[in-house]
N, C-alpha and C positions, 0 to 999 in steps of 0.2 A: 715579881721580878724574876730574872733568870737565876737558877740555882746550880750549884756545882754537881757534876755527875761523877767526878773522881772521888773514890773513897779516901784516898790519901789526902786530897785537897780538903775534903770536908772535915777531916779529923785533925787537921793541923792548925797551928796558931799563927796569925799573920805576923810577919816579921816587922819589927819597928825600925823604920829607916832613920838613921842618924843624919843623913843628908837628904836634901830635897831631890826628888826625881828629876827636877829641872837641870840638875848638874850633869846629867847624862846627855844633854842635848846642846848642840852648838846653835844657840838662839840668834836669829837675825832680828835685831831690835831697832834698826834704823831703816829709813826709806819706806816704800810701799810696794809690795806687802811687807808686814813685819808683825812681830808679836811683842806684847807688853806684859810684864809680870803684874799681877793684880791680886787683890783679895778675892776669895771665893764668895759667891752670893750667899746670903744668910740661910737660904733654903738648902744649900749643899752642906751636909753634915761635916763638922770639923773632924779631920782624920790626919794622922801624921804622915800618911802616904799620899795624900791628895794635894795637888797644887793647881792653881788656876792662872790662866793667861787670857789676854784679849788678842784675837787675830784682827789686824787692821788691813783691809783690802779696798781697792777702788769699787765704787758702786757700778760704774759702767766701764766695760773693757773694750768698747767699740773703738775702732781706729780714729785717732784724732782727739780722743778724750784726754784731757790733762790729768796728770797723776793726782793732783790735789783738788780736783773738781768737787767730788763728793766721796766721802769714805763710809764704809760699812764696818761696824765694830761687832765682832762675834766672840762670845764667851767660849773658852776652851778649858777642859779639865783633864789633868793627867793623874792617873792613879798608879802609883809605883807598884812594881811586882812584889808579891809578899813572900816569895820563897827565899831560901838562903842562897848565897852566891851572887855573882854579877848577873843582872838581867840580860837576856838576849837583846840584840840590837835591832830586831825587826818587831816593833811593838804592834799591838792591836789597835785598829781604829774601829770603834763600836758605834754604829748608827742604825737606828730603826725608827719606827713610827711613820706617819704619813706626811705628805707635803703640808706645810703650815704648822705642824706640831712643834712646839718648843719645850722639850722635855729633858734638858741636860740634868736636872735634879734627879729625875727617875733613872736616867742612864748611869749616873754616878752611883746611885744606891744599889745597882746591880752588883757593884764590886765592894761596897763599903758597909751595907746594912744587913747582909746575909752572911752565911758561912763563906770562907774564902772561895773565890771563883777559880775553877780549875784552869781556865785560860789565862788567868792573871798571875799564875804562880811564877813563871819564868819570864814573862813579858809585861811591860807597862801597858796599861789600857788608856786609850785616849778617846775622848768624846767631845762633842761641841754642839752648839745650836746651829741651825741653818740660818742663812741670811733672811732677815725680815721676821724671824720668829722669836718667841720666848724673850730672853734678856738681850737679844741683839738690838743694835741701833743702826738705822731706824727700825721701829716696829711697824709691821703692816697689819696689826690687829684692826678689826672693824667693829668697834664698840656699837656702832649704829645697828648692826645686825644682831650682835650679842644681846642687846637690850630687847629686841623683838623676841629672840629665842627664849629668853628667861622670863618674859612677862606675857605679852599678848599671845604668842604662839604656844606657850605652855598652858594657858588657861582658857583662851577664848577662840582663837582663829587657827584653822588648819593651814600650815604654810604651803601645802600642796594644792589648796583651793585657788580659784581664780583671784579671790580677794587677797589671800596670803601671798601669792606670787607677785602681785603688784606691790604690796607692802614691802616684800623682801627686796625686789629690784630697786625700789626707791631708796631703801637703806643702803644697798650696795653702791648705788650711784652717789649717794652722799659720802660714803667712805672713799670712793674713787676720787671725787672732786677734792676732798680734804687732803688726801695724800699728794695729789698733783699740785695743789696749791702750796704744799710744803716742799715741793721740788723733788719728790721721789720719782725716779725712773722705773715705772712699774714693769717694764719689759726686761729689767735687769735682775729679776728675782725668780728666775726659772732654773731648769735643771743644769744647763751648760755652765752658767755662772756659779751655781752651787758646787758643781764638780770641780770647777777651777779653784774655788775656795779651799777645797780639800788638798788640791795639788799645791796651792800657795802655803798651806799650813805645813805640809810635808817638807817643803823647801825651807820654810822659816824655822823648823825644828832641826834641820840638818839630817833628816832621815833618808837613807838610801832606798830602803824597801820597807813596806809594812804589810800587815795582814788585815784584811777588811772583814768584819762581821756585820752584816747588814740585814735589813728587813724592810719590806714594804717599799716606800718611796726611795729609800737609800739604795735599794737594789738597782734602780735606774742609774744612780750616780756611779755605782760600781761598774756597770756596763760601759758607761762613758769613759771612765778612767782606764778600764781594760782595753778599750779601743784606742784611746788617744795616748795613754802613758803606761803601756804594759810592763815596761822594765821596772816600774816603781812598785808593782804588786807581787808579793810572794804567793799569796793565796787569797781567795774570796769565799766566805761562807754566807749563803743566803738563807737565813734562818726562817724567814716568814714572808708570806705573801709576795712571791716573786712577780715582778711587773716587767715584762719584756718591753723594750723600746718600741717595738712595732705593734704592740697591743692597741686595739680600738677601745680605749677606756670607757667612753660613754656608751657605746653600743653594746659592750659586753657585760656591763654591771648587772643588769637584770638577770641575764642568763647565768652568770656566775653565782648570784645569790640563790637562785632557784636550784641550781645544781648542788650547791653546798648544803642547803636545807634538805633536798631530796636524798642526798647521800646519808645524812643523819637519820632520816626516816628509814632508809634501806638498812642502815646499820642496826637500828632498833628492831626492825622486822626480822633480821637474820639472827638476832639474839633472842633465844626462846623466852627468857624471863622478861625482857623488855617488851617483846611482842605481846606476851600474855597480859602485861600490866597496861599497855597503851596500844591496843590493836587498831584504834582509829586515829592515830596521830596525824596523818596527813589530812584527813577529812575534818578533824577537829579544828586545825588551824584555818583551813579553807572556810569553814563555817563561821569562825570568829571574824575573819576578814570581810566576808560578805555581809554579815550582820552589822559590823561597824561602818561599812561603806554606806549603808542605808540608814543607820541609826547610831551616829556617834554619841558617846556619853560625855556629859559635862557634870562634874561633881564640884560642889562648893568646898569640900574639904577631903583631901587625901593625905594620909600620913606619909611624911618624908622620912628618909633614913638619917634623921638627926633627932636627938632627944627632944620630945615635945613639939616638934615642928609639923605643921600641916599647911596645905595650900590648895587653892582651886586647881583643877586639872581637866584638860580636854583630851579624852581618849578617842583616837580616830584609827582607821585602818592603817594609815601611814605610820602612826606612832607605834602601833602593834608590830608592824613589819620591821621598823627600825630596831625594836627590841629583839625580835627573832634573828635578824641579820647579825646584830652585834654579838649576842650571847651564843649563837651557834658557832661562830668562828673563834670565840674566846677560849683560850687554853684552860682556864679554870672553871668554865661554866658549861661547855657544850654537852657534857655527859649528864647534866641536870635538866637540859631543855625538854626532853620528852615528858618528864615529870611536871615541869612548869606549864606546858601546854595542855597535857591530857591527864594529869594526875587527879587524885580524888579531891573533892571540895574541901577547902581548908588545909590542904596538904602543904608541906614545907620540906624542902631539901636542906642541905647544910646552909645554903644561901638563898636560893630562889624559891618563890611561892607558886602554888598552883594558881594559874591565871583565871579570873572570873570577871568579865567586863561589867557585871552587875553588882559587884562587891568592891567598893573603893578600898577596902582594907587590903586587898590583894594586889593593888596597883602601885605599891611603894616604889618598886624598882623603876618602873616607867616614869613615874612622876619625879622621883629624885634625879634621874638622869636629865630630865628636862630643865630642872631648876639648878642643880649643882654644877652643871657643865654647859652654861649657855653659850660659850664660844662655839660649840659644835651644834649644828642643826640636824635636821632629819637626813641630809645628804652627805654628812661628814661622819667619819668613824672615829669614835673616841679611842685613844691608844689602849692596847692590852696591858695588863699587869701594871697599871699606874692609877694613881688617884688624881682628882682634880687639883689637889694641893701641890702636885709635883710638876706642874707645867701649865701651859696655856696653848691656845690655838690662834693663829693669825690667818683669818680668812683671806686677807689681801695677798699674803704669800702663797696660799693655796690657789687662789684664782690666777695669779700671775703665772704659776706653773701650769695649771690645767688649761688656761686659755691660750698660752703660748705653745705648749708642747703637745697637748692632746686634742683640743677642740678643732684645730685646723685639719686634722687627719681623721676626723669622724666620718664614717661611711653613712650617708643619709638613709640609704636603703636598709642597712643593718640596724640603724637606730630606730627607724619606723617599725621594723619587724620586732624589735625588743619590747614594744608596747604590748605585744600579744603574749609575752612570757607569763606563765601562770603566777598569780599572787604578786610578784615583784614588778611586773611590767609597768603598771600605771605610776608607780613611785619612781623607779629608776630609769624608765624609758623617757621620762620628762624630767631629767635632773635639773634642779633649779640652778646649779652651778654652770651648766652649759648655757642656760638662758642668760645667766649673769655675764657671760663672756661678751654678750652684745653691748654691755655698758662698760665693761672693764677696759676694753680698747687697748690691748697690748699687741705688739708686733708678733706675727706668727714665726715659729722657729723654722729654720731651713728644712727642706725635705729630708736631708740626711738624718735629722733627729728622729725620724720614724723608721730608719733602717736597722736591721738586727746588728748588734755589736759583733765584730769579727775579731777574735783574739785567741791566743794560746795560753792565756793565764789560767792556772788551775782554779776551777770553781766547784764547790759542793752546794747543791741546790736542794732544799727540802720543800716538799709540797704536802700540805695537810688535806686529808680527804674532805673535811668539813669546812674548809675555807669558803666564805661567802663573798669575798672581794676578789681574790685571785682564783685560780683553778688548776687542776692537774694539766689541763691543756695549755694554760699560760706557762706553767713550769717547763713543759716540753718545748714550747716555742722560745722560751727564754734562752735556751742553749743552742738555738739554730746555728749561730756563727761561732760558738765557743767550742773549740776542738778538744779541750781538756776539761770537760765538765762531766760531773756525775750527778744524776738526779735520784733523789730518794723520796718515794711516796709512802706516807705513813698514815695510820688510822688515828689522826689527831686534828685539832683545829688548825689555825693558820700559823701558829708559832711552835716549831718542833720541840724546843727545849725550854719553853717558858714554864712558870709555875703551874702546876696542875696536880690532880691526884696522881699518885705513883702509877706507872704503867710500863710495860716492857717496850712500848713504842717510844716513850720519852727517854727511857734508859738507853735504848738503841741509838737514838738521835744524839745523845750526849757522847756516847762512845765514839761514834763516827766523826762527830765534830772535833773531838780531841785528837783522834788519830790523824785526821786530815791536816789540822794545823801543825801537828808535830812533823809531818812529812807529806806535803801536798802532791808530791810526784809519785808516791808509792801507791801500789794497788790496794784499794780499800777492801777490807773483808766485810762484805754486805750480808753475811749469813744471818745476822740478827734481824734483818728486815723481814725475812720469810716468816718468822714466828712472832713478830712484834704486833701487839694489840694495844688499843687505847684503854683508858680507865673504864671500869665497869659503870654501866648506866645506873643512875640513882633510881631506886625502886621504893614503892610504898612498903611499910613494915608488914 
């Protein structure tokens, strides 16, 4: 989870609110949209500053839809400011993770389970699920696909094989048909409706302006709000994986993954100690992938990261690349990846093991990821700094977003070229979710959904050098129409201020974030960026 960068904040004791933070808001509790006071989910830790609501909004906002036709119920949490004095009236809205991720529990824990968060000192923090995800109703989870991921695909069948693709498409079709039979309008669970949910929440709380702290998919929602409702945004911080509206998601994924991995290899090469320890990092991974493509390994028993647990496991080139793609971008792991791929036999960092495809004892992380988080498959990225007990993934919500907002704007020539990207082309150039759009059958978004956002709202955009989902190029194009945007490129994974080993880059990101939210119109002092470096690479003893 995200930790405080302010020494003052980290050494203070949270204030104990004698009154609910809800008392600071003029709640709209009738009509649609509205909010309803409710108990927090049991997975959200009890805290005297935390209160929960349900946002009630129409499922479909198309012209002619009746207000009471179908409603969506979205959990909301408000974490009161912990500092002394009256909180400021422009709270934080904190949203990160990918489309389909339902992680309100993890987001609340950012402010309640660690030392007091510096951004929460003088401002309330607000977070919520996205429609169709997590505890929202209806849920667009696809248990039909999750069962495949956590059983057959983990142990016996490669989902990227012809057989696996057919099995997955059949499961996606079954999920689609079940949701349609339940009356769900699958076209109403994409970005524009999700952004309108945020605007409805702001109005239902009686907030004039707020500050957005976003990452990944929520960075798209911030662009939509900045374009359509700029007067409601005081500032926007994009902490992680900026995704421009005009990005070609499916055609760019293989190139972004290769670029992020190659940047990590280059970073190791430029570090004398890392280069001496792992001089063949790039070729080592290429050799593993080539070997596994021709000779996948199936083991009857691989130890899982649970006491005494073991399970059968199928190790394939695609599974290997999923591991590399995820842990290279992850804030707490990327500096251990060279050791994991090219370290000494039997080696072990603080967390990751040296990989050996012929030793099942070294495959604990890959196998545990397959079994512990079956909602996510090889084409979806598990959230950073979160555990599988802190949320869930709704593939249906993910597909509604991707198939409505991204698939219609995919350049077929660029997509075909992505198949030739080294290592990651065969996996991401044939993304199973793009294939699934053929059966998900949602209406395409209007062409304007693929245009850059034009706005003068102040933005601070962070880009991590080792991001394998977004890229520095995406960060640059993210700001094409944003006249008051500042981009900061740092020697980190995809989340600039998330938990990681201490580093000057992470400290710099925290300082810049705090200064920007304090005064988003002031000139930022970027001097720390010039000398900022990421955490030291893990090395053999």
